[in-house]
N, CA, C and O of each residue as an XYZ file, in Angstrom:
948
protein
N      14.865   -167.210    124.183
C      15.759   -166.568    125.134
C      16.195   -165.213    124.594
O      16.098   -164.937    123.398
N      16.672   -164.386    125.498
C      17.229   -163.083    125.157
C      18.699   -163.102    125.549
O      19.044   -163.556    126.639
N      19.552   -162.621    124.684
C      20.992   -162.613    124.958
C      21.504   -161.180    124.862
O      20.853   -160.305    124.291
N      22.685   -160.963    125.436
C      23.302   -159.640    125.297
C      24.302   -159.666    124.150
O      24.550   -160.716    123.556
N      24.872   -158.514    123.844
C      25.773   -158.408    122.705
C      27.023   -159.259    122.884
O      27.551   -159.802    121.914
N      27.504   -159.378    124.137
C      28.689   -160.202    124.391
C      28.400   -161.669    124.095
O      29.245   -162.375    123.545
N      27.208   -162.124    124.459
C      26.832   -163.516    124.172
C      26.660   -163.725    122.681
O      27.021   -164.776    122.151
N      26.105   -162.720    121.996
C      25.932   -162.828    120.545
C      27.284   -162.959    119.858
O      27.434   -163.725    118.906
N      28.267   -162.206    120.346
C      29.610   -162.305    119.754
C      30.226   -163.664    120.051
O      30.917   -164.231    119.204
N      29.980   -164.198    121.263
C      30.543   -165.501    121.615
C      29.890   -166.637    120.818
O      30.520   -167.666    120.571
N      28.642   -166.450    120.424
C      27.927   -167.490    119.672
C      28.273   -167.488    118.188
O      27.917   -168.416    117.462
N      28.968   -166.443    117.740
C      29.368   -166.397    116.341
C      28.182   -166.266    115.409
O      27.359   -165.365    115.573
N      28.084   -167.162    114.423
C      27.022   -167.073    113.423
C      25.642   -167.378    114.012
O      24.627   -167.047    113.399
N      25.593   -168.008    115.196
C      24.316   -168.300    115.838
C      23.830   -167.134    116.693
O      22.707   -167.161    117.197
N      24.656   -166.122    116.859
C      24.288   -165.002    117.700
C      23.425   -163.988    116.984
O      23.836   -162.843    116.796
N      22.238   -164.394    116.583
C      21.306   -163.499    115.895
C      19.878   -163.904    116.234
O      19.615   -165.036    116.640
N      18.975   -162.968    116.060
C      17.564   -163.234    116.341
C      17.043   -164.318    115.395
O      17.247   -164.253    114.183
N      16.373   -165.304    115.966
C      15.827   -166.400    115.173
C      16.632   -167.683    115.274
O      16.149   -168.743    114.876
N      17.844   -167.612    115.795
C      18.653   -168.823    115.942
C      18.049   -169.740    117.007
O      17.472   -169.270    117.987
N      18.188   -171.045    116.806
C      17.669   -172.035    117.738
C      18.845   -172.796    118.336
O      19.672   -173.347    117.609
N      18.915   -172.824    119.652
C      19.986   -173.514    120.358
C      19.370   -174.373    121.445
O      18.177   -174.257    121.722
N      20.164   -175.232    122.065
C      19.690   -176.060    123.178
C      20.338   -175.594    124.469
O      21.384   -174.946    124.448
N      19.721   -175.921    125.584
C      20.242   -175.515    126.883
C      21.146   -176.572    127.500
O      21.366   -176.568    128.711
N      21.660   -177.459    126.699
C      22.490   -178.549    127.203
C      21.713   -179.842    127.336
O      22.305   -180.902    127.539
N      20.406   -179.774    127.225
C      19.553   -180.961    127.278
C      18.705   -181.048    126.030
O      19.177   -180.807    124.919
N      17.462   -181.391    126.226
C      16.559   -181.523    125.086
C      15.803   -180.238    124.782
O      15.168   -180.117    123.734
N      15.871   -179.289    125.690
C      15.079   -178.074    125.508
C      15.689   -177.193    124.436
O      16.872   -176.858    124.491
N      14.870   -176.817    123.455
C      15.314   -175.958    122.372
C      14.859   -174.535    122.657
O      13.699   -174.294    122.990
N      15.785   -173.603    122.522
C      15.511   -172.203    122.810
C      15.732   -171.376    121.557
O      16.681   -171.603    120.806
N      14.854   -170.427    121.341
C      14.954   -169.529    120.189
C      15.387   -168.144    120.661
O      14.817   -167.602    121.608
N      16.375   -167.583    120.017
C      16.833   -166.225    120.335
C      15.787   -165.246    119.808
O      15.570   -165.141    118.601
N      15.134   -164.524    120.742
C      14.075   -163.592    120.341
C      14.498   -162.136    120.488
O      13.757   -161.238    120.090
N      15.669   -161.890    121.048
C      16.114   -160.508    121.209
C      17.558   -160.430    121.666
O      18.075   -161.340    122.315
N      18.196   -159.329    121.317
C      19.577   -159.062    121.736
C      19.600   -157.690    122.404
O      19.202   -156.695    121.799
N      20.069   -157.639    123.655
C      20.120   -156.380    124.403
C      21.559   -155.881    124.462
O      22.507   -156.645    124.279
N      21.696   -154.622    124.714
C      23.032   -154.037    124.830
C      23.735   -154.554    126.081
O      23.084   -154.954    127.047
N      25.046   -154.542    126.059
C      25.820   -154.980    127.215
C      25.609   -154.035    128.396
O      25.491   -152.823    128.216
N      25.563   -154.585    129.581
C      25.540   -153.801    130.808
C      26.322   -154.563    131.874
O      26.405   -155.791    131.841
N      26.884   -153.829    132.805
C      27.720   -154.453    133.836
C      26.849   -155.132    134.885
O      25.979   -154.501    135.486
N      27.085   -156.396    135.096
C      26.398   -157.135    136.146
C      27.360   -158.052    136.902
O      27.014   -158.598    137.949
N      28.564   -158.215    136.366
C      29.489   -159.157    136.963
C      30.520   -158.470    137.856
O      30.571   -158.741    139.056
N      31.325   -157.604    137.300
C      32.364   -156.921    138.066
C      32.732   -155.635    137.354
O      32.545   -155.508    136.144
N      33.258   -154.676    138.113
C      33.648   -153.390    137.536
C      34.989   -153.458    136.831
O      35.352   -152.543    136.091
N      35.722   -154.528    137.054
C      37.089   -154.623    136.539
C      37.169   -155.352    135.209
O      38.252   -155.466    134.633
N      36.043   -155.847    134.710
C      36.044   -156.586    133.457
C      34.922   -156.078    132.557
O      33.997   -155.406    133.012
N      35.020   -156.409    131.290
C      33.942   -156.073    130.368
C      32.704   -156.909    130.682
O      32.782   -157.920    131.380
N      31.571   -156.475    130.158
C      30.328   -157.211    130.385
C      30.471   -158.644    129.885
O      30.891   -158.881    128.752
N      30.116   -159.593    130.742
C      30.238   -161.004    130.389
C      29.032   -161.444    129.557
O      27.992   -160.787    129.592
N      29.154   -162.547    128.808
C      28.001   -163.082    128.065
C      26.853   -163.413    129.018
O      27.072   -163.934    130.112
N      25.642   -163.108    128.593
C      24.475   -163.253    129.467
C      23.291   -163.777    128.668
O      23.079   -163.389    127.519
N      22.516   -164.673    129.300
C      21.336   -165.263    128.674
C      20.155   -165.129    129.624
O      20.271   -165.435    130.810
N      19.019   -164.673    129.105
C      17.760   -164.646    129.852
C      16.811   -165.668    129.228
O      16.525   -165.611    128.032
N      16.331   -166.595    130.041
C      15.284   -167.484    129.547
C      14.501   -168.040    130.729
O      14.990   -168.060    131.858
N      13.301   -168.484    130.460
C      12.387   -168.923    131.504
C      12.511   -170.428    131.714
O      12.393   -171.217    130.776
N      12.755   -170.808    132.982
C      12.797   -172.215    133.352
C      12.006   -172.369    134.652
O      12.584   -172.301    135.736
N      10.699   -172.574    134.556
C       9.838   -172.554    135.747
C      10.278   -173.508    136.846
O      10.110   -173.201    138.026
N      10.834   -174.652    136.489
C      11.193   -175.633    137.518
C      12.355   -175.161    138.380
O      12.561   -175.684    139.475
N      13.122   -174.174    137.901
C      14.285   -173.704    138.662
C      14.233   -172.210    138.937
O      15.242   -171.595    139.280
N      13.034   -171.627    138.782
C      12.926   -170.175    138.955
C      12.863   -169.816    140.437
O      12.002   -170.314    141.162
N      13.764   -168.964    140.881
C      13.784   -168.484    142.266
C      13.720   -166.966    142.334
O      13.419   -166.400    143.385
N      13.999   -166.315    141.233
C      14.051   -164.853    141.234
C      13.154   -164.316    140.125
O      12.962   -164.949    139.087
N      12.621   -163.149    140.375
C      11.786   -162.464    139.403
C      12.299   -161.038    139.250
O      12.330   -160.268    140.210
N      12.700   -160.699    138.030
C      13.160   -159.339    137.750
C      11.979   -158.488    137.313
O      11.283   -158.827    136.356
N      11.754   -157.378    138.018
C      10.600   -156.526    137.744
C      11.079   -155.106    137.482
O      11.858   -154.552    138.257
N      10.615   -154.531    136.405
C      10.889   -153.136    136.106
C       9.613   -152.347    136.349
O       8.594   -152.580    135.699
N       9.676   -151.418    137.282
C       8.499   -150.647    137.652
C       8.244   -149.524    136.659
O       9.162   -149.017    136.015
N       6.986   -149.153    136.550
C       6.611   -148.077    135.661
C       7.191   -146.756    136.152
O       7.139   -146.462    137.346
N       7.733   -145.971    135.253
C       8.362   -144.706    135.620
C       7.333   -143.763    136.233
O       6.233   -143.598    135.705
N       7.702   -143.149    137.351
C       6.830   -142.198    138.012
C       5.925   -142.797    139.064
O       5.296   -142.056    139.819
N       5.839   -144.108    139.140
C       4.965   -144.742    140.135
C       5.605   -144.656    141.515
O       6.797   -144.934    141.641
N       4.860   -144.281    142.555
C       5.416   -144.257    143.915
C       5.917   -145.640    144.325
O       5.238   -146.642    144.103
N       7.097   -145.689    144.919
C       7.703   -146.965    145.248
C       6.834   -147.770    146.214
O       6.706   -148.985    146.063
N       6.241   -147.109    147.198
C       5.434   -147.840    148.179
C       4.224   -148.492    147.514
O       3.879   -149.627    147.843
N       3.570   -147.784    146.576
C       2.412   -148.355    145.881
C       2.823   -149.524    144.996
O       2.123   -150.535    144.930
N       3.953   -149.386    144.318
C       4.427   -150.449    143.433
C       4.761   -151.718    144.224
O       4.376   -152.817    143.826
N       5.470   -151.566    145.332
C       5.842   -152.726    146.132
C       4.617   -153.396    146.737
O       4.547   -154.622    146.819
N       3.655   -152.585    147.160
C       2.426   -153.161    147.714
C       1.679   -153.961    146.659
O       1.172   -155.044    146.952
N       1.602   -153.442    145.428
C       0.921   -154.161    144.362
C       1.622   -155.459    144.005
O       0.969   -156.484    143.812
N       2.961   -155.424    143.913
C       3.726   -156.641    143.602
C       3.535   -157.676    144.705
O       3.387   -158.864    144.417
N       3.536   -157.244    145.951
C       3.395   -158.175    147.066
C       2.021   -158.843    147.057
O       1.904   -160.032    147.352
N       0.992   -158.082    146.721
C      -0.354   -158.668    146.662
C      -0.430   -159.767    145.605
O      -1.014   -160.825    145.842
N       0.156   -159.517    144.449
C       0.110   -160.506    143.367
C       0.882   -161.760    143.752
O       0.398   -162.873    143.542
N       2.070   -161.595    144.309
C       2.896   -162.755    144.650
C       2.247   -163.563    145.767
O       2.285   -164.793    145.726
N       1.653   -162.907    146.763
C       0.996   -163.634    147.857
C      -0.230   -164.402    147.354
O      -0.569   -165.466    147.873
N      -0.884   -163.842    146.338
C      -2.042   -164.544    145.792
C      -1.619   -165.766    144.982
O      -2.275   -166.807    145.034
N      -0.517   -165.638    144.228
C      -0.057   -166.739    143.387
C       0.762   -167.763    144.155
O       0.743   -168.947    143.822
N       1.491   -167.314    145.191
C       2.349   -168.218    145.952
C       2.263   -167.864    147.433
O       3.198   -167.282    147.982
N       1.156   -168.208    148.085
C       0.953   -167.793    149.480
C       1.948   -168.407    150.454
O       2.160   -167.864    151.539
N       2.553   -169.513    150.094
C       3.479   -170.162    151.021
C       4.870   -169.561    151.023
O       5.700   -169.921    151.857
N       5.135   -168.648    150.097
C       6.472   -168.052    149.991
C       6.340   -166.528    149.962
O       6.148   -165.938    148.899
N       6.443   -165.902    151.125
C       6.332   -164.431    151.158
C       7.458   -163.791    150.359
O       8.586   -164.284    150.383
N       7.175   -162.715    149.660
C       8.191   -162.099    148.782
C       9.305   -161.407    149.574
O       9.059   -160.786    150.608
N      10.498   -161.524    149.078
C      11.662   -160.787    149.572
C      12.281   -160.085    148.373
O      12.455   -160.689    147.315
N      12.608   -158.828    148.537
C      13.063   -158.073    147.376
C      14.305   -157.259    147.720
O      14.592   -156.990    148.886
N      15.024   -156.880    146.687
C      16.151   -155.956    146.797
C      16.200   -155.130    145.527
O      15.657   -155.529    144.497
N      16.847   -153.987    145.598
C      16.867   -153.036    144.487
C      18.194   -153.116    143.740
O      19.246   -153.372    144.326
N      18.113   -152.891    142.434
C      19.315   -152.949    141.595
C      20.312   -151.858    141.995
O      21.521   -152.090    142.003
N      19.799   -150.662    142.328
C      20.719   -149.589    142.701
C      21.465   -149.905    143.993
O      22.580   -149.426    144.197
N      20.851   -150.718    144.876
C      21.557   -151.152    146.090
C      22.721   -152.060    145.733
O      23.800   -151.956    146.316
N      22.501   -152.953    144.769
C      23.595   -153.826    144.315
C      24.737   -152.997    143.722
O      25.909   -153.298    143.949
N      24.395   -151.960    142.969
C      25.434   -151.117    142.384
C      26.180   -150.335    143.466
O      27.394   -150.151    143.383
N      25.442   -149.877    144.479
C      26.099   -149.182    145.585
C      27.102   -150.086    146.289
O      28.194   -149.654    146.656
N      26.717   -151.343    146.472
C      27.633   -152.297    147.101
C      28.841   -152.567    146.205
O      29.962   -152.716    146.692
N      28.605   -152.629    144.889
C      29.710   -152.878    143.960
C      30.696   -151.718    143.934
O      31.896   -151.919    143.745
N      30.181   -150.492    144.126
C      31.027   -149.304    144.083
C      31.505   -148.874    145.471
O      32.099   -147.805    145.608
N      31.258   -149.684    146.497
C      31.575   -149.275    147.872
C      33.051   -148.950    148.032
O      33.401   -147.928    148.623
N      33.921   -149.807    147.512
C      35.364   -149.570    147.649
C      35.790   -148.304    146.916
O      36.608   -147.531    147.414
N      35.220   -148.099    145.715
C      35.584   -146.916    144.949
C      35.092   -145.637    145.639
O      35.789   -144.622    145.638
N      33.900   -145.688    146.221
C      33.379   -144.520    146.921
C      34.212   -144.200    148.154
O      34.458   -143.034    148.461
N      34.648   -145.254    148.865
C      35.508   -145.040    150.026
C      36.848   -144.453    149.601
O      37.376   -143.559    150.263
N      37.401   -144.955    148.492
C      38.653   -144.410    147.969
C      38.505   -142.944    147.604
O      39.397   -142.137    147.864
N      37.366   -142.601    146.995
C      37.110   -141.206    146.612
C      37.075   -140.299    147.849
O      37.671   -139.222    147.849
N      36.381   -140.735    148.893
C      36.268   -139.914    150.103
C      37.627   -139.749    150.779
O      37.984   -138.652    151.207
N      38.387   -140.850    150.873
C      39.702   -140.773    151.498
C      40.653   -139.899    150.685
O      41.418   -139.113    151.245
N      40.599   -140.042    149.361
C      41.464   -139.219    148.507
C      41.122   -137.743    148.656
O      42.016   -136.901    148.732
N      39.830   -137.428    148.698
C      39.429   -136.035    148.888
C      39.863   -135.486    150.229
O      40.319   -134.346    150.320
N      39.722   -136.306    151.294
C      40.124   -135.868    152.632
C      41.621   -135.599    152.694
O      42.049   -134.560    153.197
N      42.419   -136.537    152.182
C      43.867   -136.364    152.226
C      44.329   -135.225    151.320
O      45.330   -134.570    151.610
N      43.604   -134.984    150.218
C      43.954   -133.862    149.346
C      43.745   -132.534    150.075
O      44.580   -131.634    149.990
N      42.623   -132.419    150.792
C      42.365   -131.189    151.558
C      43.417   -131.006    152.639
O      43.924   -129.901    152.832
N      43.751   -132.089    153.351
C      44.782   -132.000    154.396
C      46.131   -131.602    153.799
O      46.860   -130.799    154.383
N      46.461   -132.162    152.637
C      47.738   -131.828    151.999
C      47.784   -130.358    151.596
O      48.816   -129.704    151.746
N      46.664   -129.832    151.083
C      46.624   -128.423    150.691
C      46.756   -127.516    151.906
O      47.486   -126.526    151.866
N      46.048   -127.850    152.996
C      46.120   -127.033    154.211
C      47.534   -127.035    154.794
O      48.066   -125.988    155.163
N      48.131   -128.222    154.871
C      49.494   -128.315    155.417
C      50.484   -127.572    154.526
O      51.392   -126.905    155.021
N      50.307   -127.689    153.212
C      51.193   -126.978    152.288
C      51.055   -125.463    152.446
O      52.051   -124.739    152.420
N      49.827   -124.991    152.609
C      49.609   -123.546    152.792
C      50.252   -123.057    154.085
O      50.849   -121.981    154.121
N      50.127   -123.848    155.141
C      50.765   -123.470    156.405
C      52.283   -123.412    156.255
O      52.938   -122.501    156.761
N      52.830   -124.409    155.544
C      54.276   -124.409    155.323
C      54.726   -123.231    154.485
O      55.732   -122.593    154.798
N      53.984   -122.931    153.409
C      54.317   -121.778    152.570
C      54.191   -120.465    153.342
O      55.016   -119.564    153.190
N      53.154   -120.366    154.169
C      52.954   -119.144    154.946
C      54.110   -118.928    155.913
O      54.625   -117.817    156.037
N      54.517   -119.998    156.598
C      55.637   -119.886    157.525
C      56.947   -119.574    156.820
O      57.733   -118.753    157.294
N      57.182   -120.227    155.690
C      58.416   -119.984    154.942
C      58.446   -118.568    154.376
O      59.492   -117.919    154.365
N      57.294   -118.093    153.905
C      57.228   -116.730    153.383
C      57.475   -115.711    154.495
O      58.163   -114.713    154.282
N      56.915   -115.961    155.683
C      57.134   -115.053    156.815
C      58.607   -115.026    157.211
O      59.161   -113.967    157.506
N      59.234   -116.203    157.215
C      60.653   -116.269    157.573
C      61.514   -115.560    156.534
O      62.438   -114.828    156.888
N      61.217   -115.773    155.256
C      61.989   -115.131    154.191
C      61.827   -113.616    154.225
O      62.794   -112.871    154.066
N      60.586   -113.175    154.435
C      60.343   -111.731    154.499
C      61.068   -111.103    155.693
O      61.595   -109.996    155.588
N      61.094   -111.798    156.805
C      61.784   -111.279    157.997
C      63.284   -111.156    157.747
O      63.911   -110.188    158.179
N      63.853   -112.127    157.057
C      65.288   -112.097    156.775
C      65.656   -110.998    155.777
O      66.769   -110.473    155.816
N      64.738   -110.652    154.897
C      65.046   -109.685    153.839
C      64.425   -108.315    154.092
O      64.267   -107.525    153.161
N      64.072   -108.029    155.340
C      63.430   -106.753    155.645
C      64.319   -105.567    155.269
O      63.856   -104.613    154.645
N      65.597   -105.632    155.653
C      66.498   -104.511    155.358
C      66.710   -104.367    153.857
O      66.784   -103.253    153.338
N      66.810   -105.508    153.156
C      66.956   -105.447    151.701
C      65.735   -104.777    151.071
O      65.864   -103.944    150.174
N      64.558   -105.151    151.552
C      63.335   -104.552    151.021
C      63.273   -103.058    151.337
O      62.824   -102.261    150.512
N      63.729   -102.682    152.544
C      63.743   -101.261    152.901
C      64.655   -100.461    151.989
O      64.293    -99.378    151.530
N      65.847   -101.001    151.726
C      66.792   -100.310    150.832
C      66.210   -100.191    149.428
O      66.300    -99.132    148.807
N      65.609   -101.276    148.921
C      65.015   -101.235    147.586
C      63.886   -100.206    147.520
O      63.710    -99.519    146.514
N      63.129   -100.117    148.609
C      62.023    -99.170    148.616
C      62.531    -97.728    148.630
O      61.965    -96.864    147.960
N      63.604    -97.465    149.398
C      64.198    -96.130    149.424
C      64.729    -95.759    148.049
O      64.653    -94.601    147.638
N      65.268    -96.746    147.337
C      65.829    -96.500    146.011
C      64.759    -96.435    144.914
O      65.086    -96.282    143.736
N      63.495    -96.551    145.297
C      62.424    -96.346    144.326
C      61.643    -97.564    143.913
O      60.806    -97.483    143.014
N      61.893    -98.695    144.545
C      61.142    -99.897    144.175
C      59.681    -99.748    144.591
O      59.383    -99.205    145.655
N      58.775   -100.231    143.746
C      57.338   -100.152    144.036
C      56.891   -101.350    144.863
O      57.576   -102.369    144.938
N      55.734   -101.201    145.476
C      55.185   -102.306    146.271
C      54.905   -103.535    145.399
O      55.269   -104.641    145.799
N      54.267   -103.391    144.213
C      54.074   -104.580    143.365
C      55.386   -105.243    142.964
O      55.468   -106.467    142.866
N      56.421   -104.420    142.731
C      57.714   -105.002    142.382
C      58.310   -105.794    143.515
O      58.880   -106.861    143.288
N      58.191   -105.294    144.745
C      58.702   -106.012    145.906
C      57.907   -107.290    146.161
O      58.475   -108.318    146.530
N      56.588   -107.220    145.963
C      55.759   -108.423    146.130
C      56.148   -109.478    145.104
O      56.249   -110.661    145.429
N      56.367   -109.047    143.863
C      56.803   -109.983    142.837
C      58.164   -110.573    143.130
O      58.422   -111.737    142.820
N      59.052   -109.766    143.736
C      60.382   -110.254    144.085
C      60.309   -111.376    145.105
O      60.999   -112.387    144.974
N      59.469   -111.199    146.126
C      59.343   -112.225    147.154
C      58.551   -113.436    146.668
O      58.864   -114.573    147.022
N      57.528   -113.187    145.860
C      56.662   -114.289    145.420
C      57.304   -115.119    144.321
O      56.997   -116.303    144.184
N      58.196   -114.514    143.530
C      58.761   -115.209    142.379
C      59.485   -116.480    142.739
O      59.337   -117.492    142.055
N      60.274   -116.448    143.813
C      61.050   -117.638    144.153
C      60.147   -118.785    144.596
O      60.451   -119.947    144.327
N      59.042   -118.473    145.269
C      58.115   -119.523    145.680
C      57.353   -120.081    144.484
O      57.092   -121.282    144.415
N      56.998   -119.213    143.546
C      56.295   -119.692    142.358
C      57.190   -120.584    141.511
O      56.716   -121.535    140.890
N      58.488   -120.279    141.486
C      59.419   -121.161    140.759
C      59.480   -122.538    141.412
O      59.552   -123.556    140.723
N      59.450   -122.565    142.745
C      59.451   -123.851    143.450
C      58.176   -124.637    143.166
O      58.221   -125.852    142.974
N      57.042   -123.943    143.139
C      55.777   -124.609    142.827
C      55.796   -125.164    141.403
O      55.336   -126.279    141.158
N      56.327   -124.385    140.476
C      56.438   -124.856    139.099
C      57.333   -126.074    138.980
O      57.028   -127.006    138.236
N      58.441   -126.066    139.716
C      59.345   -127.222    139.700
C      58.657   -128.444    140.300
O      58.829   -129.559    139.807
N      57.872   -128.235    141.373
C      57.137   -129.346    141.975
C      56.112   -129.914    140.999
O      55.899   -131.125    140.954
N      55.473   -129.037    140.214
C      54.501   -129.506    139.218
C      55.171   -130.349    138.144
O      54.598   -131.339    137.689
N      56.353   -129.979    137.741
C      57.067   -130.758    136.727
C      57.373   -132.166    137.214
O      57.436   -133.107    136.423
N      57.563   -132.302    138.520
C      57.808   -133.639    139.077
C      56.498   -134.384    139.309
O      56.398   -135.581    139.042
N      55.486   -133.657    139.813
C      54.239   -134.308    140.220
C      53.380   -134.741    139.045
O      52.750   -135.797    139.105
N      53.338   -133.949    137.973
C      52.423   -134.258    136.874
C      52.757   -135.572    136.165
O      51.855   -136.390    135.988
N      54.001   -135.820    135.748
C      54.286   -137.128    135.132
C      54.050   -138.287    136.087
O      53.541   -139.335    135.689
N      54.424   -138.094    137.355
C      54.209   -139.165    138.330
C      52.721   -139.404    138.556
O      52.274   -140.549    138.626
N      51.946   -138.307    138.672
C      50.508   -138.456    138.849
C      49.838   -139.099    137.649
O      48.937   -139.924    137.803
N      50.279   -138.722    136.445
C      49.715   -139.330    135.235
C      49.992   -140.821    135.205
O      49.110   -141.605    134.854
N      51.206   -141.227    135.568
C      51.554   -142.652    135.553
C      50.757   -143.438    136.586
O      50.251   -144.520    136.288
N      50.642   -142.898    137.804
C      49.900   -143.592    138.868
C      48.429   -143.715    138.499
O      47.846   -144.790    138.643
N      47.815   -142.625    138.022
C      46.393   -142.659    137.690
C      46.122   -143.551    136.485
O      45.110   -144.250    136.448
N      47.011   -143.535    135.509
C      46.821   -144.405    134.346
C      46.891   -145.868    134.753
O      46.121   -146.693    134.261
N      47.818   -146.192    135.654
C      47.936   -147.576    136.129
C      46.689   -147.991    136.899
O      46.225   -149.124    136.769
N      46.146   -147.081    137.698
C      44.957   -147.407    138.487
C      43.726   -147.554    137.593
O      42.936   -148.480    137.775
N      43.560   -146.648    136.633
C      42.400   -146.710    135.748
C      42.438   -147.918    134.823
O      41.392   -148.395    134.381
N      43.630   -148.413    134.528
C      43.733   -149.565    133.632
C      43.142   -150.830    134.245
O      42.926   -151.813    133.536
N      42.876   -150.820    135.562
C      42.257   -151.977    136.209
C      40.783   -152.105    135.847
O      40.179   -153.153    136.078
N      40.195   -151.048    135.280
C      38.774   -151.046    134.971
C      38.562   -151.178    133.470
O      39.273   -150.570    132.669
N      37.576   -151.979    133.106
C      37.267   -152.152    131.677
C      36.710   -150.871    131.081
O      36.973   -150.565    129.918
N      35.942   -150.117    131.866
C      35.366   -148.851    131.412
C      35.872   -147.752    132.338
O      35.590   -147.759    133.536
N      36.608   -146.824    131.783
C      37.189   -145.772    132.623
C      37.307   -144.482    131.829
O      37.234   -144.479    130.600
N      37.489   -143.389    132.556
C      37.609   -142.085    131.940
C      38.999   -141.901    131.335
O      39.889   -142.727    131.534
N      39.168   -140.832    130.609
C      40.451   -140.512    129.980
C      41.115   -139.366    130.737
O      40.449   -138.421    131.158
N      42.415   -139.457    130.903
C      43.169   -138.389    131.558
C      43.554   -137.352    130.503
O      44.455   -137.582    129.696
N      42.871   -136.224    130.517
C      43.146   -135.163    129.559
C      44.208   -134.211    130.107
O      44.394   -134.092    131.318
N      44.896   -133.541    129.191
C      45.986   -132.656    129.603
C      45.477   -131.481    130.414
O      46.181   -130.975    131.288
N      44.236   -131.035    130.127
C      43.734   -129.844    130.807
C      43.471   -130.116    132.295
O      43.404   -129.180    133.092
N      43.322   -131.393    132.669
C      43.165   -131.704    134.093
C      44.420   -131.303    134.858
O      44.337   -130.714    135.936
N      45.581   -131.625    134.295
C      46.839   -131.283    134.959
C      47.103   -129.784    134.870
O      47.646   -129.185    135.799
N      46.710   -129.177    133.739
C      46.881   -127.730    133.624
C      46.040   -127.003    134.664
O      46.495   -126.036    135.275
N      44.817   -127.471    134.864
C      43.945   -126.856    135.869
C      44.503   -127.060    137.270
O      44.457   -126.147    138.095
N      45.029   -128.244    137.546
C      45.631   -128.507    138.853
C      46.849   -127.623    139.085
O      47.046   -127.107    140.185
N      47.672   -127.446    138.043
C      48.839   -126.580    138.168
C      48.456   -125.133    138.405
O      49.064   -124.447    139.227
N      47.439   -124.668    137.675
C      46.976   -123.292    137.871
C      46.424   -123.105    139.273
O      46.645   -122.064    139.891
N      45.705   -124.104    139.783
C      45.200   -124.028    141.147
C      46.310   -123.990    142.174
O      46.239   -123.238    143.146
N      47.352   -124.810    141.959
C      48.485   -124.816    142.885
C      49.206   -123.473    142.892
O      49.568   -122.967    143.954
N      49.416   -122.894    141.710
C      50.071   -121.584    141.612
C      49.227   -120.512    142.286
O      49.751   -119.654    142.996
N      47.916   -120.565    142.059
C      47.025   -119.558    142.646
C      47.024   -119.646    144.171
O      47.094   -118.627    144.858
N      46.944   -120.872    144.695
C      46.962   -121.049    146.158
C      48.281   -120.564    146.738
O      48.299   -119.879    147.761
N      49.394   -120.920    146.084
C      50.702   -120.478    146.563
C      50.826   -118.962    146.498
O      51.361   -118.342    147.417
N      50.335   -118.364    145.419
C      50.432   -116.914    145.258
C      49.634   -116.178    146.335
O      50.101   -115.190    146.902
N      48.423   -116.672    146.610
C      47.603   -116.031    147.646
C      48.261   -116.169    149.011
O      48.301   -115.217    149.790
N      48.782   -117.373    149.299
C      49.391   -117.623    150.604
C      50.633   -116.765    150.810
O      50.800   -116.163    151.870
N      51.508   -116.705    149.803
C      52.765   -115.969    149.925
C      52.523   -114.462    149.873
O      53.215   -113.699    150.548
N      51.550   -114.031    149.079
C      51.334   -112.601    148.902
C      50.939   -111.907    150.203
O      51.222   -110.723    150.386
N      50.291   -112.633    151.100
C      49.906   -112.029    152.380
C      51.130   -111.510    153.107
O      51.148   -110.371    153.574
N      52.151   -112.343    153.202
C      53.387   -111.930    153.864
C      54.182   -110.958    153.011
O      54.806   -110.033    153.529
N      54.158   -111.171    151.694
C      54.930   -110.303    150.808
C      54.404   -108.869    150.843
O      55.188   -107.922    150.904
N      53.094   -108.708    150.806
C      52.510   -107.367    150.857
C      52.795   -106.714    152.203
O      53.108   -105.525    152.267
N      52.688   -107.485    153.270
C      52.950   -106.936    154.596
C      54.379   -106.417    154.704
O      54.611   -105.351    155.274
N      55.341   -107.166    154.157
C      56.730   -106.727    154.206
C      56.985   -105.557    153.256
O      57.785   -104.672    153.557
N      56.299   -105.557    152.101
C      56.551   -104.521    151.099
C      56.015   -103.159    151.526
O      56.610   -102.138    151.185
N      54.913   -103.119    152.258
C      54.317   -101.839    152.642
C      54.893   -101.298    153.948
O      54.544   -100.198    154.376
N      55.774   -102.071    154.577
C      56.358   -101.607    155.836
C      57.244   -100.377    155.588
O      57.927   -100.289    154.567
N      57.224    -99.457    156.509
C      58.008    -98.229    156.381
C      59.503    -98.550    156.386
O      59.955    -99.322    157.231
N      60.287    -97.974    155.456
C      61.739    -98.215    155.440
C      62.410    -97.792    156.741
O      63.443    -98.348    157.115
N      61.837    -96.822    157.426
C      62.418    -96.386    158.702
C      62.438    -97.524    159.703
O      63.415    -97.703    160.430
N      61.352    -98.299    159.740
C      61.281    -99.428    160.674
C      62.196   -100.574    160.259
O      62.828   -101.213    161.100
N      62.262   -100.832    158.931
C      63.061   -101.986    158.485
C      64.559   -101.695    158.506
O      65.358   -102.627    158.597
N      64.963   -100.412    158.422
C      66.390   -100.089    158.371
C      66.954    -99.599    159.696
O      68.151    -99.327    159.785
N      66.145    -99.482    160.702
C      66.643    -98.981    161.981
C      67.597    -99.992    162.598
O      67.482   -101.199    162.382
N      68.529    -99.477    163.361
C      69.552   -100.311    164.013
C      69.002   -100.883    165.310
O      68.450   -100.157    166.137
N      69.157   -102.177    165.478
C      68.643   -102.809    166.705
C      69.550   -102.493    167.886
O      69.285   -102.935    169.004
């Protein structure tokens, strides 16, 4: 028989090549190889102990590894010819390992798509809100901006004046969101035996992206208000 590393660890001193064990009856099996662990049971647990051995009286499945580079249609046709010749009364039925993995990851793939969709919607809605708030703030401070411009304020200075308060709000939101996001993602990833690591630069990149999006959104209104002629902004209605 062939065992995986998890089975070798479970067998203790017998988990080595050359060991002889029984299958629960009279049949004696010799360990002829140990393969690395791979996931076949569930994504939420480590690889379970696994044994490969031949039992013709109970064999219903045949695992076949195709030669690399061979066209799939030719390979399947060749396998079908052999099986029909050896067992004409049982036509072959087959499925692919990658299909099983796709089914195992179906929930995770759906979660990924939904998370991406809602993230895009959240960014769009946030940009619309920032754009509207920036337009309202600029409208309220038109006369102030006109006076500052008459007194010598530059356009970049006025843009920075309007954008600064929004960037402070974005920074404050990041301080709240990052610890909460780290906790939620860490809790979710802990459900999986094999998972990625949450590095600090992921949050730094997200924060930089949020600041950049906010800056671009607000700057449109800020520049428009800053370049407006003081005559128009200071005139009496």
